[in-house]
C-alpha positions, -999 to 999 in steps of 0.1 A, spaced: 710 358 266 694 369 236 661 370 220 659 374 183 629 388 171 600 370 164 584 387 135 606 377 111 604 337 113 569 343 109 574 361 82 594 332 66 571 311 77 539 323 58 565 327 29 569 286 31 535 283 34 526 304 2 556 289 -17 541 253 -7 508 261 -19 518 280 -52 541 248 -59 513 227 -49 481 246 -69 474 224 -93 466 198 -72 444 219 -54 429 232 -79 422 199 -93 407 185 -58 384 218 -52 372 212 -94 362 172 -82 344 186 -52 323 215 -67 317 183 -98 307 155 -72 290 178 -55 272 189 -90 266 149 -101 250 144 -69 228 175 -66 214 167 -102 209 133 -95 185 142 -66 149 137 -74 123 158 -56 97 138 -42 58 152 -35 37 140 -7 1 140 -10 -19 132 23 -60 129 24 -79 128 60 -105 102 63 -133 97 90 -136 57 101 -165 53 122 -187 22 124 -225 27 121 -243 18 149 -274 3 159 -305 23 170 -318 6 193 -287 0 214 -290 7 249 -272 32 269 -252 1 284 -242 -6 248 -235 22 233 -210 32 258 -198 0 274 -168 -17 272 -179 -43 250 -186 -16 225 -153 3 227 -133 -31 220 -157 -32 191 -147 1 178 -112 1 187 -116 -36 167 -131 -20 132 -110 12 134 -73 -12 132 -93 -32 105 -98 -3 88 -63 10 89 -50 -24 77 -79 -25 53 -63 7 36 -29 -6 33 -42 -38 17 -30 -53 -17 -68 -61 -27 -78 -26 -16 -42 -10 -39 -52 -32 -68 -84 -16 -74 -64 15 -74 -45 3 -98 -77 -11 -121 -90 22 -116 -68 40 -129 -54 19 -160 -16 29 -137 -3 -1 -164 -3 24 -191 9 53 -173 44 61 -185 55 61 -142 49 30 -145 59 15 -179 91 -1 -166 76 -22 -144 59 -41 -170 95 -50 -187 117 -66 -164 157 -68 -179 170 -105 -172 204 -100 -157 233 -117 -182 242 -140 -156 200 -152 -152 203 -155 -194 233 -177 -188 223 -200 -169 191 -205 -188 206 -217 -223 230 -238 -203 204 -253 -183 209 -296 -175 169 -293 -186 178 -285 -225 211 -305 -225 197 -339 -209 168 -349 -231 135 -360 -212 140 -337 -183 111 -319 -169 106 -287 -158 101 -287 -118 80 -267 -97 94 -234 -91 114 -228 -123 115 -197 -136 116 -205 -169 81 -218 -167 64 -200 -137 40 -178 -149 45 -143 -154 26 -124 -125 3 -99 -128 14 -60 -140 -13 -47 -116 -1 -70 -92 37 -60 -94 24 -19 -95 3 -28 -65 34 -38 -49 54 -2 -54 16 19 -40 19 -1 -12 56 6 -2 43 49 -10 16 48 8 11 57 43 -18 56 70 -15 67 100 -40 76 128 -48 109 145 -43 104 184 -81 105 202 -96 111 169 -114 86 143 -95 102 116 -71 90 95 -44 102 70 -36 86 42 -3 100 19 15 88 -6 53 98 -23 64 100 -52 85 121 -79 56 128 -93 33 152 -77 2 149 -101 4 113 -99 7 113 -61 -28 132 -59 -40 108 -80 -33 80 -64 -42 95 -30 -76 107 -41 -88 72 -62 -73 53 -30 -98 74 -7 -130 65 -32 -120 29 -35 -119 26 0 -151 41 4 -162 26 -25 -152 -11 -6 -172 2 26 -204 5 3 -199 -25 -11 -198 -49 19 -224 -29 37 -246 -39 14 -231 -70 6 -240 -76 42 -277 -60 45 -283 -79 11 -271 -115 30 -296 -107 60 -324 -98 37 -319 -131 14 -313 -146 57 -347 -129 67 -368 -143 35 -358 -178 40 -366 -176 72 -403 -164 60 -408 -186 36 -400 -211 67 -425 -199 87 -449 -194 59 -447 -233 50 -446 -242 85 -480 -221 93 -494 -238 56 -490 -272 68 -502 -266 104 -529 -255 86 -536 -281 63 -531 -308 100 -556 -286 120 -578 -293 90 -574 -327 87 -581 -329 129 -611 -311 128 -621 -328 99 -614 -364 122 -637 -350 153 -661 -332 129 -652 -299 144 -660 -265 123 -633 -237 125 
């Protein structure tokens, strides 16, 4: 039995690999070039995201006349939890976000200018042109028809966009809430988060003032009614005294 040297076979194999690489060099070069170009395009098109964050303290003001049982009892904890969850929902509510949009006048900001000019697709345009209401005389527009629908406010459209970027999360075992907003524009992120916090505080103060005003109006009305009743009772008492010849 004869054994041939293995080194010669390895040299032949390596030589064949080298010839294959030389023959396919342009394919390899093209593949590498396409790969690098694709990576470059993807990297260039990646938009950096910035995140601004603020922290709010949410605590319901309790009356000083509450007893110890009311202050630390089960019912009080349930009410506090309900109030806390309500404030979390309010922070991301459409009404509060729209207040932010109006406060910052976002429709004139270049970051949101494209929202006010939606582009119609070619298919939609063609459908509108050949619609039966233009061909059949006397055909009336139906409810929900896009051609006759009232365009939504730019404030509402931008508020919808803001809601998608706003995140509200509670910090465990505290009354603190983290509010953040993510956007490609760092200054815009900071402005939106700060304005949202300010509008939330303003909204809470307004609601507290409205509640106080309603309570004050109710008490004033009750006092006025009691005064009227008291005056009527005094007159009735005076009439009774005159009939009975009594002096008060």
